[in-house]
C-alpha positions as CSV (number, residue, x, y, z in Angstrom):
1,M,-71.6,79.7,-27.3
2,P,-72.8,79.1,-30.9
3,P,-70.4,77.4,-33.3
4,Q,-68.2,79.6,-35.4
5,S,-68.7,79.1,-39.2
6,E,-65.6,78.6,-41.3
7,P,-64.4,81.8,-43.0
8,T,-65.2,81.9,-46.7
9,L,-62.3,82.4,-49.1
10,V,-62.4,85.2,-51.4
11,F,-62.2,83.0,-54.5
12,D,-65.2,81.0,-53.3
13,N,-67.4,83.9,-54.7
14,F,-65.2,84.5,-57.8
15,D,-66.9,83.7,-61.1
16,I,-66.9,84.8,-64.6
17,D,-69.6,87.4,-63.8
18,L,-67.3,89.2,-61.5
19,L,-64.5,89.0,-63.9
20,V,-66.6,90.4,-66.7
21,K,-67.7,93.3,-64.4
22,V,-64.1,94.1,-63.6
23,L,-63.1,94.0,-67.3
24,A,-66.0,96.1,-68.3
25,H,-64.7,98.9,-66.0
26,T,-61.1,98.5,-67.1
27,A,-59.9,96.8,-70.3
28,F,-63.3,97.3,-72.0
29,S,-64.0,100.7,-70.8
30,P,-63.3,103.7,-73.2
31,F,-62.6,105.9,-70.2
32,F,-59.9,103.6,-68.9
33,T,-58.4,102.6,-72.3
34,F,-58.0,106.2,-73.2
35,F,-55.2,106.5,-70.8
36,I,-53.2,103.6,-72.1
37,P,-51.7,105.3,-75.2
38,V,-51.5,108.6,-73.3
39,F,-49.5,106.9,-70.6
40,Y,-47.0,105.4,-73.1
41,F,-46.7,108.8,-74.9
42,F,-45.8,110.7,-71.7
43,Q,-43.4,107.9,-70.9
44,G,-41.4,109.0,-73.9
45,A,-42.8,106.7,-76.6
46,K,-43.4,108.2,-79.9
47,I,-46.8,108.4,-81.7
48,T,-45.5,106.1,-84.3
49,D,-44.3,103.5,-81.9
50,G,-46.2,100.2,-81.9
51,V,-47.2,100.3,-78.3
52,V,-48.8,103.7,-78.8
53,A,-50.4,103.0,-82.1
54,Y,-51.9,99.6,-81.2
55,S,-53.2,100.8,-77.9
56,A,-54.8,103.8,-79.7
57,I,-56.5,101.5,-82.3
58,Y,-57.7,99.3,-79.3
59,Y,-59.1,102.5,-77.6
60,V,-61.0,103.4,-81.0
61,V,-62.4,99.9,-81.3
62,V,-63.6,99.8,-77.6
63,S,-65.1,103.4,-78.0
64,A,-66.9,102.4,-81.2
65,I,-68.5,99.4,-79.5
66,W,-69.6,101.4,-76.5
67,F,-70.9,104.2,-78.8
68,L,-73.0,101.7,-80.8
69,K,-74.5,100.2,-77.6
70,W,-75.3,103.7,-76.3
71,I,-77.0,104.7,-79.6
72,S,-79.0,101.5,-79.6
73,K,-80.1,102.2,-76.1
74,L,-80.9,105.8,-76.9
75,Y,-82.9,104.8,-80.0
76,R,-84.9,102.0,-78.3
77,N,-86.0,104.4,-75.6
78,Q,-86.8,107.2,-78.1
79,G,-84.4,109.5,-76.2
80,N,-82.3,112.4,-77.4
81,L,-78.7,113.5,-76.9
82,L,-79.2,116.2,-74.5
83,F,-82.0,115.1,-72.2
84,G,-82.7,111.8,-70.4
85,P,-86.2,110.8,-69.0
86,K,-87.4,112.5,-65.9
87,P,-86.6,110.7,-62.6
88,L,-89.3,108.2,-61.8
89,D,-91.5,109.4,-58.9
90,W,-91.9,106.1,-56.9
91,D,-94.5,107.6,-54.6
92,E,-96.8,107.9,-57.6
93,Q,-96.4,104.3,-58.8
94,I,-98.8,101.4,-58.5
95,V,-96.9,98.2,-59.4
96,V,-98.6,94.8,-60.1
97,V,-96.5,91.8,-59.6
98,T,-97.7,88.3,-60.8
99,G,-96.4,85.4,-59.0
100,G,-95.3,87.7,-56.1
101,S,-95.7,85.4,-53.2
102,S,-92.3,83.6,-53.6
103,G,-88.9,83.8,-55.3
104,V,-88.1,86.8,-57.4
105,G,-91.6,88.1,-57.3
106,E,-91.6,88.2,-53.5
107,L,-88.3,89.9,-53.3
108,L,-89.4,92.5,-55.9
109,A,-92.6,93.2,-54.1
110,N,-90.9,93.6,-50.8
111,T,-88.1,95.7,-52.2
112,L,-90.4,98.0,-54.0
113,A,-92.6,98.4,-51.0
114,V,-89.7,99.6,-48.9
115,R,-89.5,102.4,-51.4
116,N,-93.0,103.4,-50.4
117,V,-94.3,102.1,-53.6
118,T,-97.8,100.6,-53.8
119,V,-97.4,97.0,-54.7
120,V,-100.2,94.7,-55.8
121,V,-99.4,91.0,-55.7
122,L,-101.4,88.6,-57.9
123,D,-100.9,85.0,-56.9
124,V,-102.9,81.8,-56.0
125,K,-101.1,81.8,-52.7
126,P,-100.9,84.8,-50.3
127,I,-97.6,86.6,-49.8
128,Q,-96.1,86.3,-46.3
129,T,-95.2,89.9,-45.4
130,E,-95.8,92.6,-42.8
131,N,-95.3,95.5,-45.3
132,Y,-98.4,97.6,-45.3
133,N,-97.6,98.8,-48.9
134,I,-98.3,95.4,-50.4
135,A,-101.9,94.3,-51.2
136,Y,-102.6,90.8,-52.1
137,Y,-105.3,89.6,-54.6
138,K,-105.9,85.9,-55.1
139,C,-105.8,85.3,-58.8
140,D,-105.0,82.5,-61.2
141,V,-103.4,84.7,-63.8
142,S,-103.7,82.0,-66.5
143,Q,-107.5,82.5,-66.5
144,W,-108.8,85.6,-68.3
145,S,-111.9,85.8,-66.4
146,E,-110.1,86.0,-63.1
147,V,-107.6,88.6,-64.3
148,E,-110.4,90.7,-65.7
149,A,-112.3,90.6,-62.4
150,V,-109.4,91.3,-60.2
151,A,-108.1,94.2,-62.5
152,K,-111.5,95.9,-62.0
153,R,-111.1,95.5,-58.2
154,I,-107.6,96.9,-58.3
155,K,-108.6,100.0,-60.3
156,D,-111.6,100.6,-58.0
157,E,-109.9,99.9,-54.7
158,I,-106.2,101.1,-55.3
159,G,-106.0,102.8,-58.6
160,E,-104.7,102.3,-62.1
161,P,-101.4,100.4,-62.2
162,T,-98.5,102.2,-63.8
163,I,-96.0,99.2,-63.8
164,L,-96.7,95.7,-64.6
165,I,-94.2,92.9,-63.7
166,N,-95.3,89.6,-65.2
167,N,-93.3,87.1,-63.1
168,A,-95.5,84.1,-62.5
169,G,-94.0,80.9,-63.7
170,V,-94.2,77.1,-63.5
171,V,-92.1,74.2,-64.7
172,Q,-93.1,70.6,-65.2
173,G,-89.7,69.0,-65.8
174,K,-91.0,66.1,-67.9
175,L,-90.1,64.6,-71.3
176,I,-92.4,65.7,-74.1
177,L,-94.3,62.4,-74.3
178,D,-94.8,62.4,-70.5
179,L,-96.5,65.7,-70.4
180,S,-100.2,65.5,-69.9
181,E,-102.8,67.9,-71.5
182,K,-103.1,69.5,-68.1
183,D,-99.3,70.0,-67.7
184,V,-99.0,71.8,-71.0
185,Q,-102.2,73.9,-70.4
186,Q,-100.7,74.9,-67.1
187,T,-97.3,75.8,-68.4
188,F,-98.6,78.0,-71.3
189,G,-101.4,79.4,-69.1
190,V,-99.1,80.6,-66.4
191,N,-95.9,81.2,-68.4
192,T,-97.3,82.8,-71.5
193,L,-101.1,83.5,-71.6
194,A,-101.0,85.3,-68.2
195,H,-98.7,88.0,-70.0
196,W,-101.5,88.6,-72.6
197,W,-104.3,88.7,-70.0
198,T,-102.5,91.2,-67.7
199,I,-101.3,93.3,-70.6
200,K,-104.9,93.3,-72.0
201,A,-106.2,94.3,-68.6
202,F,-103.8,97.1,-67.6
203,L,-102.3,98.5,-70.9
204,P,-105.3,100.6,-71.8
205,D,-104.8,102.7,-68.6
206,M,-101.2,103.2,-69.6
207,L,-102.0,104.2,-73.0
208,K,-104.2,107.0,-71.7
209,K,-101.2,108.5,-69.9
210,K,-98.7,107.4,-72.7
211,S,-96.5,106.1,-69.9
212,G,-95.8,103.1,-68.0
213,H,-93.5,100.0,-67.9
214,I,-94.2,96.4,-68.7
215,V,-91.5,93.8,-67.5
216,S,-91.7,90.3,-68.7
217,L,-89.9,87.5,-67.1
218,A,-88.6,84.9,-69.7
219,S,-85.6,82.6,-69.6
220,V,-82.5,81.4,-71.3
221,M,-84.5,78.3,-72.0
222,G,-86.6,80.5,-74.4
223,I,-83.5,81.1,-76.5
224,L,-81.9,77.6,-76.3
225,G,-83.8,74.7,-74.9
226,A,-82.8,71.7,-73.0
227,P,-84.3,68.2,-72.3
228,R,-87.4,68.0,-70.1
229,M,-88.0,71.6,-70.8
230,T,-89.9,71.5,-74.1
231,D,-93.1,73.1,-72.8
232,Y,-91.2,75.5,-70.5
233,G,-88.8,76.6,-73.2
234,A,-91.5,77.2,-75.8
235,S,-93.6,79.1,-73.4
236,K,-90.7,81.4,-72.6
237,A,-89.7,81.8,-76.2
238,A,-93.3,83.1,-76.9
239,V,-92.7,85.7,-74.0
240,I,-89.5,86.9,-75.8
241,S,-91.4,87.3,-79.0
242,L,-94.4,88.9,-77.2
243,N,-91.9,91.6,-75.7
244,D,-90.5,92.4,-79.0
245,T,-93.8,92.6,-80.9
246,L,-95.3,94.7,-78.0
247,R,-92.5,97.2,-78.3
248,F,-93.1,97.6,-82.1
249,E,-96.8,98.0,-81.5
250,L,-96.3,100.6,-78.7
251,D,-93.9,102.6,-80.8
252,N,-95.5,102.4,-84.2
253,Q,-99.3,101.6,-83.8
254,Y,-100.2,103.1,-80.5
255,N,-97.8,106.0,-80.8
256,A,-96.9,105.4,-77.1
257,P,-93.0,105.0,-76.9
258,G,-93.1,106.3,-73.4
259,I,-94.5,103.0,-72.3
260,R,-91.3,100.9,-71.7
261,T,-90.9,97.2,-72.2
262,T,-88.2,95.1,-70.4
263,V,-87.6,91.4,-70.9
264,V,-85.6,89.4,-68.4
265,C,-83.8,86.2,-69.6
266,P,-82.1,84.7,-66.5
267,G,-80.2,81.5,-66.2
268,H,-80.7,79.2,-63.1
269,I,-82.1,81.2,-60.3
270,L,-81.9,79.9,-56.7
271,T,-85.7,79.9,-56.1
272,P,-88.2,77.1,-55.0
273,L,-89.3,76.9,-58.7
274,F,-85.9,75.2,-59.5
275,S,-85.0,74.0,-56.0
276,T,-84.5,70.4,-57.4
277,F,-82.6,71.4,-60.4
278,S,-79.2,69.6,-60.3
279,V,-76.0,71.3,-61.1
280,P,-72.4,70.2,-60.6
281,Q,-70.8,71.7,-57.5
282,N,-67.1,71.7,-58.8
283,R,-65.4,75.1,-58.9
284,L,-64.8,75.1,-62.6
285,Y,-68.5,74.7,-63.4
286,Q,-69.5,77.2,-60.8
287,F,-67.0,79.7,-62.3
288,F,-68.4,79.5,-65.8
289,F,-72.1,78.7,-65.1
290,P,-72.9,80.3,-61.7
291,S,-76.5,80.1,-60.3
292,V,-77.9,83.5,-59.4
293,Q,-79.6,84.7,-56.3
294,P,-83.0,86.5,-56.8
295,I,-81.4,89.8,-55.8
296,D,-79.2,89.4,-58.9
297,V,-82.3,89.5,-61.0
298,V,-84.3,92.0,-58.9
299,K,-81.5,94.7,-59.0
300,P,-81.3,95.3,-62.7
301,I,-85.1,95.2,-63.0
302,I,-85.5,98.0,-60.5
303,T,-82.6,99.8,-62.3
304,A,-84.5,99.7,-65.6
305,L,-87.7,100.8,-63.7
306,D,-85.8,103.6,-62.0
307,E,-84.1,104.9,-65.3
308,Q,-87.3,104.5,-67.2
309,Q,-85.4,102.4,-69.9
310,S,-86.6,99.5,-71.9
311,Q,-84.0,96.8,-71.5
312,T,-83.1,93.3,-72.3
313,I,-81.7,91.9,-69.0
314,M,-79.7,88.7,-69.3
315,V,-78.0,87.3,-66.1
316,P,-75.6,85.6,-65.4
317,F,-73.1,86.4,-68.1
318,Y,-73.3,83.1,-69.9
319,S,-76.9,83.8,-70.8
320,Q,-75.7,86.7,-73.0
321,L,-73.9,84.2,-75.1
322,M,-77.0,82.1,-75.9
323,P,-78.2,84.0,-79.0
324,I,-74.7,83.7,-80.5
325,L,-74.5,80.1,-79.6
326,R,-77.6,79.5,-81.8
327,L,-75.8,80.5,-84.9
328,L,-73.0,78.0,-84.4
329,P,-72.8,74.4,-85.8
330,S,-74.9,71.8,-84.0
331,F,-72.0,70.0,-82.6
332,V,-70.7,73.2,-80.9
333,I,-74.2,73.7,-79.4
334,D,-74.3,70.2,-78.2
335,L,-70.9,70.5,-76.6
336,A,-71.9,73.7,-74.9
337,Q,-75.1,72.1,-73.6
338,Y,-73.1,69.2,-72.2
339,A,-70.5,71.5,-70.6
340,A,-73.4,73.6,-69.0
341,S,-75.0,70.3,-67.7
342,A,-78.2,71.1,-69.6
343,T,-78.5,67.7,-70.9
344,H,-78.9,66.0,-67.5
345,S,-79.7,68.7,-64.9
346,M,-83.4,68.0,-65.0
347,A,-83.1,64.3,-64.8
348,N,-84.0,64.1,-61.2
349,F,-86.3,67.1,-61.1
350,T,-89.3,67.1,-58.8
351,K,-92.0,69.6,-59.2
352,I,-92.3,71.9,-56.0
353,S,-94.0,75.0,-57.1
354,G,-97.3,75.2,-58.8
355,R,-98.6,71.7,-58.0
356,R,-102.1,71.1,-59.1
357,E,-104.8,69.3,-57.1
358,D,-104.7,66.4,-59.5
359,E,-101.0,66.0,-58.9
360,G,-101.5,65.4,-55.3
361,A,-99.2,66.4,-52.3
362,L,-95.6,66.2,-52.7
363,K,-94.3,62.9,-51.3
364,E,-91.9,63.2,-48.5
């Protein structure tokens, strides 16, 4: 008889992200807070009573914030007040996923393929899958010549891609003076230039139809860096800027607001890329700075594609605070970095994914 695993306590999976989700649907929801002053009023309180007045003011503030977020989303997606975008016909989509042989890319490819979507994976290593909807093309996406050649084959053999997901990534985990020329070239080639090359290859076909979706995988390190991540952070910062500029060009220069752009800025994801990344295992740290599973990144990406909405996806919750943190005094930033273990989490990092021939095989 196989050994029985110990039951997992409910609070083992309780973190700030779960708390924020609960609050978003209760204390910070205009639909929920509307009933607070109403409840007190029907309990006999007068409109002028503090409990009714203050709860009504709170409802107005929450509603105003919610309304601004809704208007911002509506404006970014060139929508209108009455009609949303048509439902996405997944059967008609051809999705290109770079770096789709492992981690987030692999899960994305398999999840989309289950929806009967034609998925094209570009990677230097083949994806291990039995799904017949996935086509693999060997390609070093950091090289324009390879991307250009593979793009032509894809269009001839499968069709014109309608969705592009730039997911390929690599991390060196070295101090700035320890980075070799090849290290830096690989980091920016895979993490940054690959986005340019794939967009250059597939965007023209999207422009003809005035529709499509480009998803760019960036990182919180592109917003606020950390030791041993100078090249990685800089390459991801470029991706964030690329996404912003691309949206402006599509809306204002190419007159193609129907082509959506989504940027994803996740924190630590439990994938092979960061498998040797060290984080404290105590409950307090795990509560405030949880690592996320690939599914936690894949789900909002598919939702953005499904809703045909341009979005900025930031998971887990602490990643949403990074832009605000940049505005605070340096000592506050340093304290936050220390609390998040960013100052020493890469100290014992070993590169697993994306090893080059000149780096040799990984030592046991």
